[in-house]
Each structure stands twice: as C-alpha cells, then as structure tokens.
C-alpha positions as CSV (number, residue, x, y, z in Angstrom):
1,X,-16.8,1.1,-17.2
2,X,-16.2,1.0,-13.6
3,X,-18.1,-2.0,-12.0
4,X,-20.8,-1.5,-9.7
5,X,-21.6,-3.5,-6.6
6,X,-25.5,-4.1,-7.0
7,X,-25.6,-6.2,-3.4
8,X,-26.3,-3.1,-1.4
9,X,-26.1,-5.0,1.9
10,X,-22.6,-6.2,0.8
11,X,-21.4,-2.9,-0.3
12,X,-22.6,-1.4,3.1
13,X,-20.4,-4.3,5.1
14,X,-17.1,-3.5,2.9
15,X,-17.4,0.3,3.4
16,X,-18.3,0.0,7.1
17,X,-15.6,-2.9,8.1
18,X,-12.5,-1.8,9.9
19,X,-9.6,-2.4,8.0
20,X,-5.7,-1.8,7.9
21,X,-4.3,-0.4,4.6
22,X,-0.6,-1.7,4.5
23,X,0.4,-0.6,0.9
24,X,-0.2,2.9,-0.1
25,X,2.4,5.4,-1.5
26,X,1.9,8.7,0.1
27,X,3.1,10.6,-3.0
28,X,0.6,8.4,-5.0
29,X,-2.1,9.9,-3.0
30,X,-1.6,13.3,-4.6
31,X,-4.9,14.4,-6.6
32,X,-4.5,16.6,-9.1
33,X,-6.3,19.5,-7.4
34,X,-3.7,19.5,-4.5
35,X,-0.7,18.9,-6.7
36,X,-2.1,22.6,-8.7
37,X,-2.6,24.0,-5.3
38,X,0.8,23.2,-4.0
39,X,2.4,24.4,-7.5
40,X,0.7,27.9,-7.1
41,X,1.7,28.1,-3.2
42,X,5.1,27.0,-4.2
43,X,5.4,28.9,-7.6
44,X,5.9,26.1,-9.7
45,X,5.0,25.8,-13.2
46,X,3.4,22.6,-14.4
47,X,3.4,21.5,-18.0
48,X,-0.6,21.0,-17.7
49,X,-3.1,23.8,-18.6
50,X,-5.3,22.7,-15.8
51,X,-6.7,19.9,-13.3
52,X,-8.5,17.9,-16.1
53,X,-5.6,17.9,-18.6
54,X,-3.3,16.7,-15.9
55,X,-5.9,14.0,-14.9
56,X,-6.0,13.0,-18.8
57,X,-2.2,12.5,-18.8
58,X,-2.8,9.6,-16.4
59,X,-2.8,7.3,-19.1
60,X,-0.2,4.5,-18.5
61,X,0.8,1.2,-20.4
62,X,3.0,-0.4,-17.8
63,X,4.9,0.3,-14.6
64,X,7.3,2.9,-15.9
65,X,5.2,5.0,-17.8
66,X,3.3,5.6,-14.6
67,X,6.3,6.2,-12.5
68,X,7.3,8.6,-15.1
69,X,4.4,11.3,-14.3
70,X,4.4,9.9,-10.8
71,X,7.8,11.5,-10.2
72,X,6.5,14.8,-12.0
73,X,3.8,15.3,-9.7
74,X,6.1,15.0,-6.6
75,X,8.2,17.8,-7.8
76,X,5.7,20.1,-6.2
77,X,6.6,19.0,-2.7
78,X,9.1,21.2,-1.4
79,X,8.7,22.2,2.3
80,X,7.6,20.4,5.6
81,X,3.9,21.9,5.1
82,X,3.6,20.4,1.8
83,X,4.2,16.9,2.9
84,X,1.9,17.4,5.9
85,X,-1.0,18.7,3.9
86,X,-0.4,15.6,1.5
87,X,-0.5,12.8,4.2
88,X,-3.3,15.0,6.2
89,X,-5.4,14.7,2.6
90,X,-5.0,10.9,2.5
91,X,-5.7,10.3,6.0
92,X,-8.8,12.3,6.1
93,X,-10.0,10.1,3.1
94,X,-8.7,6.6,4.9
95,X,-11.0,7.5,8.2
96,X,-13.7,7.9,5.7
97,X,-13.1,4.6,4.5
98,X,-13.1,2.8,7.7
99,X,-9.2,2.6,8.0
100,X,-8.3,2.2,11.3
101,X,-4.6,1.7,10.9
102,X,-2.4,2.8,8.0
103,X,1.1,2.1,7.2
104,X,2.4,4.3,4.8
105,X,5.3,4.3,2.0
106,X,7.3,7.1,1.2
107,X,10.1,7.6,-0.9
108,X,12.6,10.2,0.4
109,X,15.3,9.8,-2.5
110,X,12.5,11.4,-4.8
111,X,12.8,14.5,-2.7
112,X,16.4,14.6,-1.4
113,X,17.5,14.1,-5.1
114,X,15.6,17.6,-5.6
115,X,17.4,19.5,-2.4
116,X,14.5,18.9,-0.2
117,X,15.8,18.1,3.3
118,X,15.1,14.6,4.8
119,X,13.7,16.2,7.6
120,X,11.3,18.3,5.9
121,X,10.0,14.9,4.4
122,X,9.9,12.9,7.5
123,X,8.7,15.6,10.0
124,X,5.8,17.0,7.7
125,X,4.4,13.4,7.3
126,X,5.0,12.2,10.9
127,X,3.4,15.6,12.1
128,X,0.1,14.7,9.9
129,X,0.1,11.1,11.3
130,X,0.1,12.3,14.9
131,X,-2.5,15.0,14.4
132,X,-4.8,12.5,12.4
133,X,-4.6,10.0,15.5
134,X,-5.4,12.9,17.9
135,X,-8.1,14.1,15.8
136,X,-9.9,11.0,14.4
137,X,-8.5,8.2,15.9
138,X,-6.6,6.4,13.2
139,X,-3.6,4.7,14.0
140,X,-0.6,5.2,11.3
141,X,3.1,4.7,10.9
142,X,5.6,5.4,8.1
143,X,7.7,3.1,6.0
144,X,10.8,4.3,4.3
145,X,11.1,3.1,0.9
146,X,14.3,2.7,-1.2
147,X,13.9,3.3,-5.0
148,X,15.4,0.1,-6.5
149,X,16.3,1.7,-9.9
150,X,19.2,3.5,-7.7
151,X,22.1,2.0,-6.2
152,X,22.6,0.1,-2.9
153,X,25.0,2.9,-2.3
154,X,22.6,5.6,-2.6
155,X,20.1,3.5,-0.1
156,X,22.8,3.3,2.3
157,X,23.3,7.0,2.0
158,X,19.5,7.7,2.3
159,X,19.4,5.6,5.7
160,X,22.1,7.5,7.3
161,X,20.5,10.9,6.3
162,X,17.1,9.4,7.8
163,X,18.7,8.0,11.0
164,X,18.5,11.1,13.0
165,X,14.5,10.9,12.8
166,X,14.5,6.9,13.4
167,X,12.0,7.0,15.9
168,X,9.6,8.4,13.3
169,X,9.3,5.5,10.9
170,X,9.0,1.7,11.9
171,X,10.6,0.1,8.7
172,X,12.0,0.2,5.3
173,X,10.5,-1.0,2.0
174,X,11.8,-1.6,-1.6
175,X,9.8,0.1,-4.6
176,X,10.0,1.8,-7.9
177,X,10.9,-0.3,-11.3
178,X,10.9,-3.7,-10.6
179,X,12.3,-5.5,-13.7
180,X,15.8,-5.7,-13.6
181,X,16.3,-4.9,-10.2
182,X,16.0,-8.1,-8.3
183,X,16.0,-7.8,-4.4
184,X,19.5,-9.2,-3.9
185,X,20.8,-5.8,-5.3
186,X,19.8,-4.4,-1.9
187,X,21.1,-7.2,0.3
188,X,23.4,-5.4,2.4
189,X,21.3,-2.2,3.3
190,X,18.3,-5.0,4.4
191,X,20.8,-6.9,6.5
192,X,21.8,-3.3,8.3
193,X,18.3,-2.5,8.8
194,X,17.6,-5.7,10.1
195,X,20.3,-5.1,12.6
196,X,18.7,-1.7,13.6
197,X,15.3,-3.3,14.5
198,X,13.5,-2.0,11.3
199,X,10.6,-3.8,10.0
200,X,11.2,-5.1,6.4
201,X,9.2,-5.5,3.4
202,X,9.7,-5.1,-0.2
203,X,7.6,-4.9,-3.8
204,X,8.2,-8.2,-5.7
205,X,6.2,-10.3,-8.1
206,X,4.1,-7.4,-9.4
207,X,5.8,-7.3,-12.7
208,X,8.7,-9.3,-11.8
209,X,8.8,-13.0,-11.9
210,X,8.1,-15.3,-8.8
211,X,11.8,-15.7,-8.3
212,X,12.1,-12.3,-7.0
213,X,9.4,-13.1,-4.3
214,X,11.7,-15.8,-3.4
215,X,14.8,-13.5,-3.2
216,X,12.9,-11.2,-1.1
217,X,12.1,-13.5,1.6
218,X,15.4,-15.6,1.7
219,X,17.9,-12.8,0.8
220,X,16.2,-9.6,2.3
221,X,14.4,-11.6,4.9
222,X,11.3,-9.4,4.8
223,X,8.2,-9.9,6.8
224,X,5.5,-8.9,4.4
225,X,5.5,-9.1,0.3
226,X,4.0,-6.1,-1.5
227,X,2.0,-7.2,-4.6
228,X,3.2,-10.9,-5.0
229,X,0.9,-12.0,-7.5
230,X,3.2,-13.3,-9.7
231,X,3.3,-16.4,-7.1
232,X,0.7,-18.1,-8.9
233,X,3.3,-19.3,-11.3
234,X,5.2,-21.4,-8.6
235,X,3.5,-23.7,-6.9
236,X,6.3,-24.4,-4.2
237,X,6.1,-20.8,-3.5
238,X,2.2,-20.6,-3.1
239,X,2.6,-23.4,-0.3
240,X,5.3,-21.8,1.6
241,X,3.3,-18.4,1.5
242,X,0.7,-20.0,2.8
243,X,2.3,-22.2,5.1
244,X,4.6,-19.5,6.8
245,X,1.5,-17.1,6.5
246,X,3.4,-14.4,4.7
247,X,1.1,-11.5,4.3
248,X,0.8,-10.1,0.4
249,X,-0.2,-6.7,0.2
250,X,-2.4,-6.8,-2.9
251,X,-3.4,-3.7,-5.1
252,X,-6.3,-4.6,-7.4
253,X,-7.0,-1.1,-9.2
254,X,-3.0,-0.7,-9.6
255,X,-2.8,-4.2,-11.3
256,X,-5.7,-3.4,-13.6
257,X,-4.1,0.0,-14.4
258,X,-0.7,-1.1,-15.2
259,X,-2.1,-4.3,-17.2
260,X,-0.8,-6.8,-14.7
261,X,-4.5,-8.1,-15.0
262,X,-6.2,-6.0,-17.6
263,X,-9.4,-7.6,-16.8
264,X,-10.4,-7.1,-13.2
265,X,-12.7,-10.1,-13.3
266,X,-9.6,-12.2,-13.8
267,X,-7.4,-11.1,-11.0
268,X,-6.2,-13.9,-9.3
269,X,-6.7,-12.5,-5.5
270,X,-9.9,-14.9,-4.9
271,X,-7.8,-17.7,-6.0
272,X,-4.9,-16.9,-3.7
273,X,-7.1,-16.2,-0.7
274,X,-9.2,-19.8,-1.2
275,X,-5.4,-21.4,-1.2
276,X,-4.9,-20.0,2.2
277,X,-2.7,-17.1,1.5
278,X,-2.8,-14.2,3.8
279,X,-3.9,-11.8,1.0
280,X,-5.0,-8.0,1.9
281,X,-6.6,-5.3,-0.2
282,X,-4.8,-1.7,-0.7
283,X,-4.7,1.0,-2.8
284,X,-1.0,1.9,-4.1
285,X,-1.2,4.9,-5.8
286,X,-4.9,5.9,-5.3
287,X,-4.7,9.2,-7.1
288,X,-3.4,7.6,-10.2
289,X,-5.1,4.5,-10.2
290,X,-8.8,5.4,-9.7
291,X,-9.6,4.3,-6.4
292,X,-9.0,4.3,-2.8
293,X,-8.9,1.3,-0.7
294,X,-12.8,1.0,-0.3
295,X,-13.2,1.4,-4.2
296,X,-10.7,-1.5,-4.7
297,X,-13.0,-3.9,-2.4
298,X,-16.1,-2.5,-4.2
299,X,-15.0,-3.0,-7.8
300,X,-13.2,-6.4,-7.1
301,X,-16.1,-7.9,-5.5
302,X,-18.4,-6.6,-8.0
303,X,-16.7,-8.7,-10.6
304,X,-15.6,-11.8,-8.8
305,X,-18.6,-12.7,-7.1
306,X,-16.7,-12.7,-3.5
307,X,-19.1,-12.2,-0.7
308,X,-19.3,-12.0,2.9
309,X,-16.7,-14.5,4.1
310,X,-14.1,-13.2,1.7
311,X,-14.7,-9.9,3.0
312,X,-14.1,-11.0,6.5
313,X,-10.7,-13.1,5.8
314,X,-9.4,-9.9,3.8
315,X,-9.9,-7.4,6.5
316,X,-8.9,-9.5,9.4
317,X,-5.7,-10.4,7.3
318,X,-4.9,-6.7,7.2
319,X,-5.3,-6.2,10.9
320,X,-3.1,-9.3,11.8
321,X,-0.6,-8.3,9.1
322,X,0.2,-5.1,10.6
323,X,3.2,-4.1,12.6
324,X,1.3,-3.4,15.9
325,X,1.1,-5.1,19.1
326,X,-1.4,-7.9,20.1
327,X,-3.5,-5.7,22.2
328,X,-4.4,-3.4,19.5
329,X,-5.0,-6.2,16.9
330,X,-7.5,-7.8,19.5
331,X,-9.3,-4.5,19.9
332,X,-9.5,-4.3,16.2
333,X,-10.8,-7.8,15.7
334,X,-13.4,-7.1,18.2
335,X,-14.6,-4.3,16.2
336,X,-14.5,-6.4,13.0
337,X,-16.8,-8.9,14.6
338,X,-19.1,-6.6,15.7
339,X,-19.4,-4.8,12.6
340,X,-20.5,-8.3,10.8
341,X,-22.7,-9.1,13.5
342,X,-24.3,-5.7,13.1
343,X,-24.8,-5.8,9.1
344,X,-26.3,-9.6,9.7
345,X,-23.6,-11.2,8.4
346,X,-22.3,-13.3,11.8
347,X,-22.0,-16.5,9.8
348,X,-19.3,-15.1,7.9
349,X,-17.0,-14.6,10.9
350,X,-14.2,-17.3,11.0
351,X,-11.5,-16.6,13.6
352,X,-9.3,-19.6,12.5
353,X,-5.8,-18.6,11.0
354,X,-4.9,-19.6,7.6
355,X,-8.2,-21.9,6.9
356,X,-8.7,-21.8,2.7
357,X,-11.9,-20.0,2.1
358,X,-14.2,-21.8,-0.2
359,X,-16.4,-20.2,-2.9
C-alpha cells in the first residue's frame, strides 16, 4: 500500500517548494499510454494486449529485470517527434511538481542500435526543452549517458556521433547494468569528455559496492554520484562525500522497487542527510517505479518522519548541485526561502552549507 502523508501542511510544502531534478532518465518517463500511442503512430506491434497488460508487466525483482522491459518500451521511439513528445510530457509533469530545473539523462545507444539517427534523438529532446522553457519557464538541460554493459569503444563511437550536436547537451553520465561493469571500464572516454569541457556524472553504489563510488570519483573524476546509497558501508567514503560536498542523486521509490531497500521506511537517505551529505531526491524512471519527484518526497516523508528542516535541505541541495550559474541558483534559493515563509516554516530555513540536519 502506498504510504500517505497525513500532515497536510507539510504535504502542501513538499508539493509547492521549488526543486531541481538531477536524476531522471527520459526513456523512463514513457507512460504506458504514450507507449501505445507511439506504437500506433509508428505501426509497431507490442507484445501486450492493452495499456493495463503492459502496466501489469512492471513487476521487477532487480535492476536487470527492469532494464529488460525498459528497453522494450523504448522500441516505440523512432522519429524526432517521438522524442519531443516524450520529453514534453515529462516536462509538463515536472512543472506541476514545481521543478524549476531538470537535468535529463538520455541513452542514445538504446536508439542508434535500432537505426535511429543520433540527430533525431538529440534534436527532439532539445526542442522539447527549449519549448518548455519558453512556454512554462522551466530550465532544463540534457546529459548523454553511456550504457555500461556495452564497451568503452562503443561509448567513444557514440560520443563521436553526438559531437556535431555538442551545443545541445551539457555533460555525460554512465548508467545501465552496474554489477560487473565498474566505472574504471570507461576511464579513457571520461578523460576525453573532461578535456571537452563536459560535466561528468556516473551511476555508482546502487546495486554495486561502495568501491564503485571511489572509482567514479577518483578514476572518472565525476562531479556528482547518481544513487550512491551503498556509501553507508564505508565510513571513510561517507566522510569524504560530506567533506567534499559531493552531491548524491538518490531515488527512493526506484530503490524500493528494485529491492535495494525493500521497505521504504528503512531507506538510508535520512541518515545520510543527518551525516551532512549533499543528498537530493529524484524520480529515476518514474513511469516504471510508480512516482514522479513529488511522489518520492511524499512517500519518503510519510514513512521516515522527516519534516520541514529536512525538506528545506533536500530542496536546497538540489538547487546547489545543479550545473547552472550562481545567479540562477541565487534566484531559486530566494524562491525557496519565500516558499517556506509563505507556508509558515521560516524556522526551517538554514542557509549554511553542509551542516548536518538533526532529527
């Protein structure tokens, strides 16, 4: 049963506070209804009778079983307009959830392997971002992710294909099957991306061990860690993450769905926040994991007992960890403070950086 937040004042605050989403896979926002609509438009036959049959298939036991159906869903994406429609739908939802800035992951190899041109992928997503910024005022940027179960040579080829559109994405990431594919497998391509001036992030420490987080930091030299929840098993790593203010883009409902934390009430996000880590809340693949960013906030707060002080720190962390200029961050921080004052939680405002949040 989905936990409900009974404190209506806190619920209103979580829904209204401005926030950044830093860990969302755009292919993972494909709702079953849109999958069927695109399949019909592109004359693709799906192995499911209807929307509800597809939704029932979302029964994952681990990361790999999720990825299998995730890639099957992406098969309906063939043309630039398909990518536009997918991103537009996500951004409309993000605006409703008071996301002021989204840094969106996309997996070009999932599509180019099917013969979809790189330009169709990037141009469709980029056009949706620009139109959303014009129409709704949301800020957004794209991060190209390499599939770690493929080779580093494949990653180099993907980067080369994307370089003519270099002005349309701000960074690179590393996702897909973590176990057996440590970050150092991609050391050379990340070094090259760093030389190109791209921002660097990587999934590490979701199902993989804490050692993968060390490798992502030291070998790939990433600026943020996506997931990172396994850091709890390494005290020295926890101290380093807190000291260096490395942001962790944590995805609570994803962790629950994939059995990283089968019981959401046992999630370690509150403990990491209390330890002074720059933790953020994100949705990962919301169409598959049962919740967009506000759903993640609401369900996590419902079962962990966190309150306005933690809400403020999580929202502020997300804004601070975004890859935008300081002037925009300052404007968003002012919006955040105004929101807490408006909701009567001005005592929760804490402008210090890195101070542990106590229960």
